[in-house]
All heavy atoms as an XYZ file, in Angstrom:
888
protein
N      -7.540     12.386     11.900
C      -6.645     11.619     12.743
C      -5.769     10.693     11.892
O      -4.602     10.500     12.208
C      -7.440     10.804     13.774
C      -7.975     11.633     14.927
S      -8.476     10.655     16.370
C     -10.098     10.142     15.925
N      -6.340     10.112     10.856
C      -5.553      9.205     10.018
C      -4.399      9.933      9.337
O      -3.289      9.405      9.245
C      -6.447      8.520      8.979
C      -7.446      7.525      9.545
C      -8.467      7.123      8.487
C      -6.732      6.304     10.102
N      -4.661     11.147      8.858
C      -3.588     11.945      8.261
C      -2.486     12.202      9.283
O      -1.304     12.083      8.981
C      -4.121     13.291      7.735
C      -4.888     13.192      6.460
C      -6.216     13.580      6.420
C      -4.301     12.730      5.291
C      -6.944     13.510      5.244
C      -5.022     12.653      4.105
C      -6.348     13.045      4.087
N      -2.883     12.548     10.497
C      -1.888     12.839     11.539
C      -1.087     11.600     11.928
O       0.050     11.717     12.378
C      -2.567     13.451     12.759
C      -3.028     14.873     12.435
C      -3.686     15.647     13.547
N      -3.401     15.260     14.894
C      -4.221     15.485     15.904
N      -5.382     16.073     15.683
N      -3.901     15.131     17.116
N      -1.657     10.428     11.730
C      -0.931      9.183     11.987
C      -0.055      8.769     10.804
O       0.658      7.777     10.877
C      -1.910      8.055     12.336
C      -2.576      8.170     13.699
C      -3.697      7.141     13.845
C      -1.552      8.005     14.825
N      -0.130      9.531      9.704
C       0.740      9.283      8.559
C       0.146      8.439      7.446
O       0.857      8.013      6.533
N      -1.155      8.219      7.465
C      -1.794      7.407      6.435
C      -2.294      8.266      5.282
O      -2.723      9.402      5.478
C      -2.986      6.626      7.016
C      -2.589      5.603      8.036
C      -2.767      5.838      9.397
C      -2.016      4.394      7.644
C      -2.397      4.890     10.344
C      -1.635      3.441      8.587
C      -1.832      3.703      9.918
O      -1.454      2.766     10.858
N      -2.240      7.719      4.070
C      -2.937      8.309      2.926
C      -4.390      7.879      3.059
O      -4.666      6.712      3.375
C      -2.371      7.788      1.599
C      -0.951      8.273      1.346
O      -0.632      9.399      1.761
O      -0.181      7.510      0.734
N      -5.312      8.787      2.799
C      -6.715      8.505      3.070
C      -7.561      8.702      1.821
O      -7.412      9.703      1.116
C      -7.242      9.425      4.196
C      -8.730      9.201      4.438
C      -6.443      9.222      5.471
N      -8.434      7.746      1.561
C      -9.485      7.882      0.556
C     -10.790      7.866      1.332
O     -11.048      6.929      2.087
C      -9.462      6.711     -0.425
O      -8.298      6.707     -1.182
N     -11.582      8.896      1.154
C     -12.848      8.973      1.883
C     -13.996      8.732      0.915
O     -14.101      9.396     -0.105
C     -12.999     10.350      2.528
C     -14.241     10.485      3.351
C     -14.294     11.821      4.071
O     -13.290     12.469      4.286
N     -15.491     12.229      4.428
N     -14.834      7.762      1.240
C     -16.006      7.463      0.433
C     -17.233      7.830      1.250
O     -17.270      7.606      2.454
C     -16.012      5.982      0.047
C     -14.756      5.546     -0.725
C     -14.717      4.035     -0.894
C     -14.691      6.237     -2.074
N     -18.240      8.376      0.597
C     -19.352      8.973      1.337
C     -20.422      7.997      1.792
O     -21.238      8.336      2.642
C     -19.993     10.081      0.505
O     -20.498      9.547     -0.706
N     -20.442      6.786      1.223
C     -21.480      5.844      1.641
C     -21.066      4.413      1.309
O     -20.075      4.178      0.626
C     -22.827      6.199      0.997
C     -22.769      6.180     -0.513
O     -22.406      5.166     -1.113
N     -23.112      7.295     -1.131
N     -21.853      3.472      1.796
C     -21.546      2.064      1.599
C     -21.559      1.640      0.143
O     -20.749      0.810     -0.280
N     -22.475      2.195     -0.637
C     -22.535      1.847     -2.057
C     -21.247      2.229     -2.773
O     -20.747      1.469     -3.602
C     -23.736      2.516     -2.729
C     -25.053      1.960     -2.234
O     -25.213      0.754     -2.094
N     -25.997      2.833     -1.948
N     -20.701      3.414     -2.457
C     -19.438      3.837     -3.065
C     -18.303      2.890     -2.696
O     -17.452      2.563     -3.518
C     -19.067      5.261     -2.644
C     -19.933      6.328     -3.284
O     -20.693      6.003     -4.227
O     -19.862      7.490     -2.833
N     -18.302      2.443     -1.463
C     -17.266      1.523     -0.999
C     -17.348      0.203     -1.767
O     -16.337     -0.307     -2.258
C     -17.418      1.288      0.500
S     -16.093      0.298      1.212
N     -18.536     -0.337     -1.885
C     -18.710     -1.593     -2.608
C     -18.312     -1.423     -4.068
O     -17.589     -2.257     -4.630
C     -20.164     -2.109     -2.469
C     -20.429     -3.267     -3.409
C     -20.446     -2.507     -1.029
N     -18.752     -0.337     -4.707
C     -18.389     -0.085     -6.110
C     -16.874      0.013     -6.281
O     -16.314     -0.471     -7.262
C     -19.061      1.184     -6.624
C     -20.482      0.955     -7.094
C     -21.008      2.144     -7.890
N     -21.153      3.342     -7.083
C     -22.242      3.641     -6.374
N     -23.269      2.818     -6.357
N     -22.302      4.745     -5.677
N     -16.208      0.623     -5.314
C     -14.748      0.751     -5.370
C     -14.101     -0.629     -5.352
O     -13.195     -0.912     -6.135
C     -14.240      1.619     -4.199
O     -14.813      2.915     -4.323
C     -12.738      1.738     -4.214
N     -14.570     -1.500     -4.493
C     -14.034     -2.868     -4.440
C     -14.403     -3.658     -5.689
O     -13.606     -4.448     -6.194
C     -14.462     -3.591     -3.159
C     -13.428     -3.436     -2.083
C     -13.397     -2.308     -1.284
C     -12.435     -4.389     -1.911
C     -12.419     -2.137     -0.321
C     -11.451     -4.230     -0.950
C     -11.450     -3.100     -0.167
O     -10.470     -2.925      0.775
N     -15.608     -3.444     -6.216
C     -16.017     -4.135     -7.446
C     -15.129     -3.739     -8.623
O     -14.882     -4.548     -9.510
C     -17.481     -3.829     -7.771
C     -18.456     -4.507     -6.835
C     -19.896     -4.067     -7.033
O     -20.151     -3.014     -7.663
O     -20.780     -4.789     -6.540
N     -14.621     -2.503     -8.590
C     -13.758     -2.028     -9.684
C     -12.333     -2.577     -9.573
O     -11.529     -2.383    -10.480
C     -13.713     -0.500     -9.703
O     -12.905     -0.010     -8.643
N     -12.023     -3.234     -8.466
C     -10.706     -3.833     -8.303
C      -9.750     -3.029     -7.436
O      -8.644     -3.488     -7.152
N     -10.148     -1.828     -7.012
C      -9.272     -1.031     -6.146
C      -9.197     -1.665     -4.760
O     -10.185     -2.198     -4.253
C      -9.788      0.406     -6.032
C      -8.811      1.319     -5.348
C      -9.176      2.797     -5.477
O     -10.114      3.127     -6.221
O      -8.511      3.601     -4.824
N      -8.011     -1.632     -4.165
C      -7.806     -2.226     -2.845
C      -7.102     -1.222     -1.933
O      -6.407     -0.328     -2.386
C      -6.974     -3.512     -2.929
C      -7.613     -4.616     -3.758
C      -8.919     -5.096     -3.126
N      -9.571     -6.146     -3.880
C     -10.585     -5.957     -4.725
N     -11.058     -4.760     -4.946
N     -11.137     -6.973     -5.343
N      -7.262     -1.432     -0.623
C      -6.686     -0.554      0.382
C      -5.959     -1.390      1.423
O      -6.266     -2.563      1.605
C      -7.797      0.265      1.063
C      -8.590      1.092      0.098
C      -9.767      0.605     -0.449
C      -8.152      2.344     -0.279
C     -10.504      1.356     -1.359
C      -8.873      3.109     -1.182
C     -10.052      2.612     -1.722
N      -5.024     -0.777      2.138
C      -4.341     -1.477      3.224
C      -5.324     -1.841      4.325
O      -5.227     -2.898      4.926
C      -3.206     -0.629      3.806
C      -2.068     -0.449      2.821
O      -1.878     -1.326      1.948
O      -1.363      0.563      2.918
N      -6.264     -0.955      4.598
C      -7.327     -1.224      5.561
C      -8.496     -0.291      5.283
O      -8.343      0.737      4.630
C      -6.850     -1.089      7.015
C      -6.407      0.294      7.397
C      -7.301      1.211      7.938
C      -5.091      0.678      7.234
C      -6.891      2.488      8.291
C      -4.660      1.948      7.591
C      -5.565      2.858      8.119
N      -9.665     -0.695      5.782
C     -10.888      0.087      5.648
C     -11.458      0.284      7.041
O     -11.581     -0.678      7.803
C     -11.936     -0.654      4.779
C     -13.269      0.084      4.770
C     -11.414     -0.873      3.376
N     -11.787      1.524      7.373
C     -12.542      1.784      8.602
C     -13.976      2.000      8.157
O     -14.278      2.924      7.407
C     -11.992      2.991      9.378
C     -10.549      2.703      9.809
C     -12.889      3.284     10.588
C      -9.876      3.833     10.531
N     -14.830      1.100      8.602
C     -16.195      1.034      8.118
C     -17.168      1.410      9.220
O     -17.268      0.715     10.232
C     -16.461     -0.406      7.650
C     -17.807     -0.740      7.053
C     -18.041      0.053      5.778
C     -17.871     -2.229      6.764
N     -17.874      2.516      9.029
C     -18.885      2.926      9.994
C     -20.070      1.974      9.884
O     -20.482      1.618      8.783
C     -19.330      4.361      9.719
C     -20.043      4.973     10.892
O     -21.009      4.365     11.395
O     -19.638      6.062     11.320
N     -20.598      1.568     11.007
C     -21.704      0.618     11.008
C     -23.020      1.246     10.545
O     -23.902      0.560     10.066
C     -21.877      0.011     12.404
C     -20.703     -0.844     12.847
S     -20.402     -2.254     11.774
C     -21.861     -3.244     12.117
N     -23.148      2.557     10.696
C     -24.361      3.263     10.273
C     -23.957      4.304      9.238
O     -23.254      5.260      9.547
C     -25.019      3.971     11.464
C     -25.461      3.034     12.570
S     -26.815      1.967     12.095
C     -28.148      3.118     11.986
N     -24.371      4.095      7.998
C     -24.057      5.049      6.946
C     -25.186      5.068      5.931
O     -25.995      4.144      5.886
C     -22.724      4.707      6.297
C     -22.731      3.407      5.518
S     -21.128      3.011      4.864
C     -20.583      1.887      6.136
N     -25.222      6.101      5.100
C     -26.291      6.189      4.101
C     -26.211      5.050      3.082
O     -25.124      4.640      2.682
C     -26.023      7.527      3.400
C     -25.060      8.273      4.251
C     -24.338      7.251      5.085
N     -27.370      4.547      2.695
C     -27.448      3.609      1.589
C     -27.306      2.143      1.942
O     -27.944      1.306      1.319
N     -26.469      1.826      2.909
C     -26.212      0.426      3.220
C     -25.571      0.354      4.602
O     -24.659      1.110      4.899
C     -25.236     -0.132      2.169
C     -25.158     -1.619      2.097
S     -23.970     -2.192      0.830
C     -24.547     -1.423     -0.657
N     -26.016     -0.562      5.417
C     -25.428     -0.698      6.756
C     -24.063     -1.373      6.679
O     -23.749     -2.091      5.739
C     -26.360     -1.496      7.655
C     -27.644     -0.748      7.948
C     -28.281     -1.266      9.189
C     -29.610     -0.717      9.429
N     -30.024      0.426      9.787
N     -23.255     -1.145      7.711
C     -21.887     -1.638      7.749
C     -21.751     -3.135      7.565
O     -20.845     -3.604      6.874
N     -22.640     -3.902      8.167
C     -22.545     -5.363      8.065
C     -22.684     -5.819      6.616
O     -21.963     -6.700      6.155
C     -23.599     -6.022      8.954
C     -23.475     -7.530      9.000
C     -24.478     -8.137      9.968
C     -24.373     -9.640      9.967
N     -25.371    -10.235     10.853
N     -23.608     -5.215      5.874
C     -23.785     -5.575      4.462
C     -22.580     -5.140      3.631
O     -22.107     -5.889      2.769
C     -25.063     -4.962      3.896
C     -25.307     -5.386      2.455
C     -26.578     -4.809      1.853
O     -27.355     -4.144      2.565
O     -26.781     -5.035      0.658
N     -22.070     -3.938      3.896
C     -20.882     -3.468      3.171
C     -19.718     -4.417      3.433
O     -19.006     -4.813      2.510
C     -20.505     -2.020      3.569
C     -19.203     -1.597      2.906
C     -21.627     -1.054      3.212
N     -19.527     -4.803      4.684
C     -18.457     -5.734      5.039
C     -18.579     -7.027      4.233
O     -17.610     -7.498      3.634
C     -18.497     -6.026      6.545
C     -17.553     -7.098      6.976
C     -16.198     -6.857      7.061
C     -18.025     -8.366      7.292
C     -15.312     -7.860      7.459
C     -17.162     -9.369      7.695
C     -15.797     -9.115      7.772
N     -19.767     -7.613      4.211
C     -19.981     -8.868      3.486
C     -19.679     -8.710      2.004
O     -19.052     -9.578      1.389
C     -21.419     -9.355      3.660
O     -21.662     -9.689      4.996
N     -20.088     -7.608      1.428
C     -19.873     -7.398     -0.013
C     -18.409     -7.109     -0.329
O     -17.911     -7.563     -1.353
C     -20.806     -6.308     -0.507
C     -22.263     -6.837     -0.426
C     -23.288     -5.946     -0.984
N     -23.063     -5.667     -2.391
C     -23.777     -4.779     -3.051
N     -24.731     -4.084     -2.444
N     -23.547     -4.562     -4.334
N     -17.715     -6.399      0.553
C     -16.270     -6.192      0.363
C     -15.566     -7.539      0.382
O     -14.720     -7.832     -0.475
C     -15.689     -5.287      1.467
C     -16.104     -3.835      1.258
C     -14.162     -5.383      1.503
C     -15.715     -2.923      2.411
N     -15.914     -8.372      1.345
C     -15.253     -9.673      1.497
C     -15.532    -10.601      0.314
O     -14.721    -11.471      0.013
C     -15.676    -10.326      2.813
C     -15.319     -9.513      4.049
C     -13.923     -9.681      4.456
N     -13.759    -11.047      4.928
C     -12.729    -11.489      5.570
N     -11.733    -10.695      5.815
N     -12.656    -12.731      5.973
N     -16.653    -10.423     -0.374
C     -16.904    -11.216     -1.588
C     -15.881    -10.899     -2.670
O     -15.526    -11.763     -3.455
C     -18.304    -10.921     -2.143
C     -19.385    -11.657     -1.439
C     -20.712    -11.445     -2.142
N     -21.720    -11.264     -1.111
C     -22.802    -10.526     -1.232
N     -23.046     -9.880     -2.347
N     -23.658    -10.425     -0.241
N     -15.434     -9.646     -2.705
C     -14.473     -9.211     -3.720
C     -13.030     -9.355     -3.259
O     -12.124     -9.439     -4.085
C     -14.748     -7.757     -4.129
C     -16.069     -7.599     -4.791
N     -16.298     -7.989     -6.084
C     -17.248     -7.138     -4.320
C     -17.559     -7.762     -6.391
N     -18.159     -7.246     -5.337
N     -12.815     -9.342     -1.953
C     -11.462     -9.454     -1.403
C     -11.547    -10.110     -0.023
O     -11.715     -9.430      0.980
C     -10.814     -8.072     -1.308
C      -9.400     -8.101     -0.763
O      -8.844     -9.199     -0.561
O      -8.836     -7.008     -0.539
N     -11.398    -11.417      0.002
C     -11.544    -12.171      1.252
C     -10.511    -11.744      2.292
O     -10.730    -11.893      3.492
C     -11.482    -13.705      0.991
C     -11.938    -14.484      2.226
C     -10.096    -14.135      0.554
C     -13.377    -14.337      2.559
N      -9.398    -11.187      1.846
C      -8.345    -10.758      2.766
C      -8.437     -9.289      3.155
O      -7.531     -8.764      3.810
C      -6.970    -11.043      2.149
C      -6.732    -12.530      1.957
O      -7.125    -13.308      2.846
O      -6.167    -12.906      0.912
N      -9.505     -8.606      2.762
C      -9.650     -7.185      3.097
C      -9.552     -6.981      4.600
O     -10.170     -7.694      5.384
C     -10.984     -6.649      2.579
N      -8.753     -6.008      4.996
C      -8.576     -5.655      6.406
C      -9.607     -4.579      6.738
O      -9.440     -3.418      6.382
C      -7.149     -5.153      6.633
S      -6.802     -4.726      8.348
N     -10.683     -4.997      7.394
C     -11.786     -4.088      7.706
C     -11.882     -3.911      9.211
O     -11.877     -4.891      9.963
C     -13.125     -4.631      7.152
C     -14.277     -3.698      7.519
C     -13.048     -4.826      5.642
N     -11.970     -2.650      9.622
C     -12.149     -2.290     11.023
C     -13.519     -1.628     11.129
O     -13.791     -0.646     10.429
C     -11.048     -1.321     11.491
C      -9.672     -1.983     11.373
C     -11.317     -0.835     12.912
C      -8.511     -1.013     11.477
N     -14.391     -2.164     11.956
C     -15.722     -1.602     12.151
C     -15.659     -0.488     13.195
O     -14.865     -0.553     14.134
C     -16.682     -2.695     12.612
N     -16.508      0.523     13.028
C     -16.587      1.630     13.984
C     -18.050      1.970     14.218
O     -18.852      1.983     13.279
C     -15.843      2.848     13.460
N     -18.391      2.227     15.473
C     -19.764      2.598     15.780
C     -19.850      3.326     17.110
O     -19.086      3.036     18.026
C     -20.664      1.357     15.839
O     -22.003      1.745     16.101
N     -20.786      4.231     17.185
C     -21.098      4.911     18.427
C     -22.377      4.373     19.037
O     -22.843      4.855     20.053
N     -22.950      3.365     18.396
C     -24.209      2.778     18.849
C     -23.981      1.336     19.268
O     -23.042      0.696     18.841
C     -25.252      2.820     17.728
C     -25.553      4.214     17.267
C     -24.933      4.729     16.145
C     -26.438      5.024     17.979
C     -25.193      6.027     15.719
C     -26.699      6.317     17.565
C     -26.073      6.809     16.429
O     -26.326      8.088     16.027
N     -24.893      0.820     20.052
C     -24.812     -0.568     20.467
C     -25.291     -1.453     19.317
O     -26.471     -1.536     19.028
C     -25.680     -0.807     21.703
O     -25.615     -2.166     22.062
N     -24.349     -2.081     18.657
C     -24.646     -2.986     17.538
C     -23.943     -4.306     17.814
O     -23.318     -4.889     16.940
C     -24.201     -2.371     16.230
C     -24.844     -1.020     15.972
S     -24.521     -0.422     14.342
C     -25.625     -1.450     13.394
N     -24.011     -4.724     19.046
C     -23.249     -5.872     19.537
C     -23.363     -7.097     18.628
O     -22.361     -7.689     18.254
C     -23.715     -6.192     20.958
C     -23.016     -7.313     21.626
C     -23.537     -7.413     23.049
C     -23.492     -8.813     23.553
N     -24.017     -8.944     24.890
N     -24.574     -7.476     18.264
C     -24.760     -8.689     17.465
C     -24.118     -8.564     16.084
O     -23.409     -9.460     15.634
C     -26.245     -9.009     17.327
C     -26.507    -10.351     16.661
C     -27.974    -10.690     16.678
O     -28.594    -10.670     17.756
O     -28.497    -10.980     15.583
N     -24.346     -7.448     15.390
C     -23.755     -7.249     14.066
C     -22.233     -7.258     14.133
O     -21.571     -7.885     13.313
C     -24.216     -5.917     13.450
C     -25.624     -5.979     12.901
O     -26.204     -7.086     12.833
O     -26.154     -4.913     12.536
N     -21.677     -6.559     15.111
C     -20.223     -6.493     15.245
C     -19.655     -7.869     15.575
O     -18.650     -8.290     14.988
C     -19.798     -5.446     16.303
C     -18.308     -5.527     16.571
C     -20.182     -4.045     15.838
N     -20.288     -8.588     16.475
C     -19.797     -9.927     16.811
C     -19.865    -10.855     15.603
O     -18.946    -11.641     15.369
C     -20.568    -10.497     18.005
C     -20.178     -9.823     19.292
C     -20.977    -10.310     20.487
O     -22.091    -10.809     20.371
N     -20.397    -10.146     21.659
N     -20.931    -10.766     14.810
C     -21.024    -11.555     13.582
C     -19.875    -11.214     12.642
O     -19.230    -12.101     12.080
C     -22.351    -11.303     12.851
C     -23.557    -11.911     13.539
O     -23.378    -12.739     14.467
O     -24.686    -11.547     13.153
N     -19.618     -9.929     12.470
C     -18.533     -9.504     11.580
C     -17.181     -9.985     12.085
O     -16.336    -10.428     11.303
C     -18.551     -7.977     11.425
C     -19.709     -7.476     10.589
S     -19.923     -5.681     10.629
C     -18.335     -5.098     10.046
N     -16.958     -9.909     13.393
C     -15.686    -10.361     13.962
C     -15.505    -11.855     13.711
O     -14.416    -12.297     13.359
C     -15.608    -10.048     15.454
C     -15.624     -8.560     15.793
S     -14.245     -7.619     15.139
C     -12.965     -8.119     16.257
N     -16.568    -12.622     13.831
C     -16.455    -14.065     13.592
C     -16.243    -14.371     12.112
O     -15.738    -15.435     11.770
C     -17.686    -14.798     14.128
O     -18.820    -14.511     13.350
N     -16.597    -13.425     11.238
C     -16.418    -13.595      9.795
C     -15.112    -12.984      9.290
O     -14.886    -12.921      8.089
C     -17.606    -12.983      9.055
C     -18.908    -13.705      9.322
C     -20.126    -12.958      8.805
O     -19.963    -11.984      8.037
O     -21.238    -13.333      9.184
N     -14.262    -12.493     10.210
C     -12.952    -12.005      9.799
C     -12.727    -10.511      9.880
O     -11.697    -10.022      9.420
N     -13.650     -9.768     10.465
C     -13.415     -8.342     10.672
C     -12.176     -8.196     11.557
O     -12.004     -8.911     12.540
C     -14.631     -7.702     11.330
S     -14.553     -5.907     11.461
N     -11.289     -7.277     11.194
C      -9.973     -7.176     11.834
C      -9.958     -6.398     13.141
O      -8.976     -6.458     13.877
C      -8.982     -6.541     10.857
N     -11.018     -5.656     13.456
C     -11.020     -4.886     14.692
C     -12.289     -4.076     14.838
O     -13.121     -4.021     13.934
N     -12.416     -3.454     15.997
C     -13.588     -2.635     16.286
C     -13.173     -1.391     17.046
O     -12.363     -1.463     17.974
C     -14.620     -3.418     17.113
C     -15.807     -2.575     17.483
C     -16.764     -2.275     16.532
C     -15.942     -2.068     18.751
C     -17.852     -1.465     16.846
C     -17.025     -1.256     19.094
C     -17.983     -0.969     18.134
N     -13.744     -0.257     16.647
C     -13.534      1.021     17.330
C     -14.870      1.531     17.846
O     -15.800      1.741     17.067
C     -12.965      2.058     16.357
C     -11.519      1.892     15.958
C     -11.219      2.697     14.697
C     -10.630      2.333     17.107
N     -14.973      1.692     19.166
C     -16.164      2.288     19.760
C     -15.986      3.798     19.736
O     -14.972      4.316     20.184
C     -16.344      1.787     21.186
N     -16.982      4.491     19.179
C     -16.929      5.951     19.130
C     -17.464      6.524     20.434
O     -18.420      5.969     20.976
C     -17.791      6.477     17.984
C     -17.310      6.126     16.622
C     -18.268      6.780     15.650
C     -18.149      6.293     14.255
N     -19.156      6.915     13.403
N     -16.939      7.617     20.875
C     -15.760      8.296     20.343
C     -14.495      7.543     20.742
O     -14.466      6.852     21.767
C     -15.810      9.671     21.003
C     -16.506      9.431     22.304
C     -17.495      8.303     22.048
N     -13.464      7.658     19.933
C     -12.200      6.999     20.240
C     -11.069      8.011     20.145
O     -11.170      9.020     19.458
C     -11.941      5.795     19.321
C     -12.116      6.089     17.852
C     -11.087      6.642     17.098
C     -13.308      5.783     17.222
C     -11.245      6.902     15.748
C     -13.475      6.035     15.866
C     -12.448      6.592     15.132
N     -10.009      7.716     20.858
C      -8.840      8.595     20.871
C      -7.908      8.246     19.710
O      -8.016      7.169     19.111
C      -8.074      8.418     22.188
O      -7.519      7.104     22.237
N      -6.982      9.126     19.424
C      -5.992      8.853     18.402
C      -5.153      7.637     18.797
O      -4.832      6.798     17.955
C      -5.080     10.058     18.148
C      -4.124      9.756     17.021
S      -3.368     11.120     16.140
C      -4.485     12.419     16.173
N      -4.851      7.526     20.082
C      -4.072      6.381     20.562
C      -4.825      5.081     20.300
O      -4.249      4.105     19.819
C      -3.769      6.529     22.055
C      -2.978      5.371     22.616
C      -2.722      5.520     24.098
C      -1.945      4.309     24.576
N      -2.043      4.088     25.981
N      -6.117      5.059     20.610
C      -6.923      3.850     20.380
C      -7.000      3.528     18.894
O      -6.885      2.367     18.494
C      -8.321      4.036     20.972
C      -9.243      2.860     20.753
C      -8.841      1.665     21.577
N      -9.777      0.577     21.324
C      -9.433     -0.690     21.248
N      -8.198     -1.056     21.458
N     -10.329     -1.592     20.977
N      -7.196      4.532     18.060
C      -7.234      4.346     16.617
C      -5.940      3.706     16.130
O      -5.953      2.712     15.408
C      -7.470      5.682     15.911
C      -7.411      5.676     14.387
C      -8.527      4.828     13.796
C      -7.497      7.112     13.868
N      -4.830      4.256     16.563
C      -3.521      3.738     16.166
C      -3.346      2.286     16.614
O      -2.900      1.435     15.843
C      -2.420      4.626     16.752
C      -1.052      4.337     16.173
O      -0.949      4.035     14.959
O      -0.074      4.418     16.931
N      -3.723      1.987     17.847
C      -3.594      0.619     18.371
C      -4.404     -0.379     17.553
O      -3.905     -1.450     17.184
C      -4.072      0.549     19.829
C      -3.194      1.239     20.821
C      -3.855      1.358     22.195
O      -5.059      1.068     22.348
O      -3.137      1.766     23.119
N      -5.647     -0.033     17.258
C      -6.521     -0.950     16.528
C      -6.013     -1.160     15.103
O      -5.987     -2.289     14.606
C      -7.986     -0.452     16.550
C      -8.867     -1.266     15.603
C      -8.541     -0.510     17.966
N      -5.570     -0.101     14.457
C      -5.037     -0.232     13.092
C      -3.793     -1.100     13.093
O      -3.675     -2.026     12.276
C      -4.733      1.152     12.479
C      -6.033      1.912     12.223
C      -3.935      0.986     11.179
C      -5.821      3.371     11.851
N      -2.861     -0.822     13.986
C      -1.620     -1.601     14.011
C      -1.894     -3.070     14.301
O      -1.299     -3.964     13.678
C      -0.645     -1.024     15.025
C      -0.068      0.352     14.670
C       0.783      0.889     15.799
C       0.704      0.297     13.363
N      -2.813     -3.352     15.212
C      -3.174     -4.732     15.532
C      -3.821     -5.408     14.329
O      -3.521     -6.562     14.006
C      -4.120     -4.754     16.727
C      -3.993     -6.004     17.546
C      -4.829     -5.969     18.813
N      -4.356     -4.979     19.768
C      -5.121     -4.041     20.320
N      -6.397     -3.972     20.052
N      -4.621     -3.196     21.183
N      -4.709     -4.685     13.649
C      -5.386     -5.242     12.478
C      -4.390     -5.536     11.361
O      -4.439     -6.598     10.737
C      -6.467     -4.282     11.987
N      -3.477     -4.616     11.131
C      -2.493     -4.806     10.067
C      -1.519     -5.926     10.392
O      -1.000     -6.589      9.493
C      -1.740     -3.504      9.790
C      -2.589     -2.399      9.149
C      -1.796     -1.113      9.056
C      -3.103     -2.834      7.782
N      -1.291     -6.161     11.672
C      -0.401     -7.250     12.081
C      -1.114     -8.602     11.985
O      -0.490     -9.639     12.156
C       0.108     -7.018     13.501
N      -2.420     -8.568     11.725
C      -3.173     -9.808     11.569
C      -3.614    -10.433     12.865
O      -4.067    -11.569     12.891
N      -3.498     -9.686     13.955
C      -3.917    -10.217     15.253
C      -5.332     -9.789     15.556
O      -5.765     -8.729     15.146
C      -2.984     -9.712     16.350
C      -1.623    -10.366     16.265
C      -0.734     -9.850     17.334
N      -0.059     -8.681     16.762
C       0.256     -7.593     17.435
N      -0.017     -7.501     18.698
N       0.857     -6.582     16.856
N      -6.022    -10.612     16.314
C      -7.363    -10.269     16.775
C      -7.238     -9.201     17.860
O      -6.259     -9.159     18.586
C      -8.061    -11.496     17.370
C      -8.201    -12.663     16.418
C      -9.140    -12.385     15.316
N     -10.506    -12.596     15.751
C     -11.523    -12.521     14.939
N     -11.353    -12.259     13.681
N     -12.728    -12.694     15.387
N      -8.234     -8.337     17.992
C      -8.200     -7.343     19.068
C      -8.122     -8.016     20.439
O      -8.695     -9.082     20.634
C      -9.520     -6.599     18.919
C     -10.005     -6.924     17.565
C      -9.422     -8.255     17.182
N      -7.388     -7.389     21.364
C      -7.288     -7.968     22.701
C      -8.569     -7.761     23.485
O      -8.892     -8.547     24.358
C      -6.106     -7.354     23.493
O      -6.266     -5.945     23.505
C      -4.788     -7.734     22.861
N      -9.301     -6.694     23.189
C     -10.579     -6.492     23.860
C     -11.679     -6.993     22.946
O     -11.568     -6.963     21.738
C     -10.798     -5.014     24.180
O     -10.845     -4.246     23.007
N     -12.744     -7.471     23.548
C     -13.859     -7.972     22.753
C     -14.695     -6.798     22.259
O     -14.708     -5.729     22.870
C     -14.717     -8.895     23.603
O     -15.406     -8.146     24.576
N     -15.429     -6.985     21.158
C     -16.332     -5.913     20.710
C     -17.314     -5.543     21.797
O     -17.660     -4.392     21.946
C     -17.051     -6.541     19.514
C     -16.199     -7.657     19.068
C     -15.462     -8.127     20.297
N     -17.722     -6.524     22.604
C     -18.699     -6.244     23.659
C     -18.128     -5.255     24.668
O     -18.796     -4.310     25.066
C     -19.093     -7.544     24.348
C     -20.136     -7.331     25.423
C     -20.616     -8.643     26.006
O     -20.742     -9.616     25.278
O     -20.874     -8.639     27.223
N     -16.863     -5.414     25.066
C     -16.311     -4.497     26.058
C     -16.144     -3.109     25.458
O     -16.327     -2.107     26.133
C     -14.980     -5.008     26.602
O     -13.988     -5.011     25.605
N     -15.808     -3.008     24.182
C     -15.705     -1.703     23.522
C     -17.073     -1.054     23.373
O     -17.211      0.150     23.490
C     -15.042     -1.826     22.161
C     -13.526     -1.777     22.235
O     -12.996     -1.548     23.345
O     -12.885     -1.971     21.204
N     -18.088     -1.856     23.119
C     -19.431     -1.306     22.935
C     -19.989     -0.762     24.243
O     -20.795      0.133     24.248
C     -20.382     -2.379     22.403
C     -20.224     -2.727     20.933
C     -21.075     -3.947     20.593
C     -20.604     -1.565     20.050
N     -19.515     -1.312     25.359
C     -20.082     -0.904     26.642
C     -19.100     -0.165     27.531
O     -19.420      0.148     28.650
C     -20.598     -2.141     27.387
C     -21.655     -2.858     26.614
N     -22.899     -2.352     26.417
C     -21.622     -4.029     25.952
C     -23.609     -3.188     25.681
N     -22.848     -4.210     25.386
N     -17.925      0.115     27.044
C     -17.014      0.746     27.965
C     -15.995      1.532     27.305
O     -15.217      2.227     27.748
């Protein structure tokens, strides 16, 4: 979907790879971070990315109810949330809102439950 929206994409297979990439100094316009991945959970990856780049634009994504973790991340500067499954339109909206620096209009709780 990201390719179809016109984005260049770097795909990393797990949280450790993502953290190592940020530790090496590489930066991205935005990161879509799955909350459940091999090696490290999304909340920990988010915290470690932010240690290396406080301005990192991170969008959390999950198909599971992780309300508390997502709300914690949002209060710590996470730029948006995508409840899986999501449409291309929803993906585009969340990315554009995150890149514009605005908070999502819907709360993570409403996305997690609806």
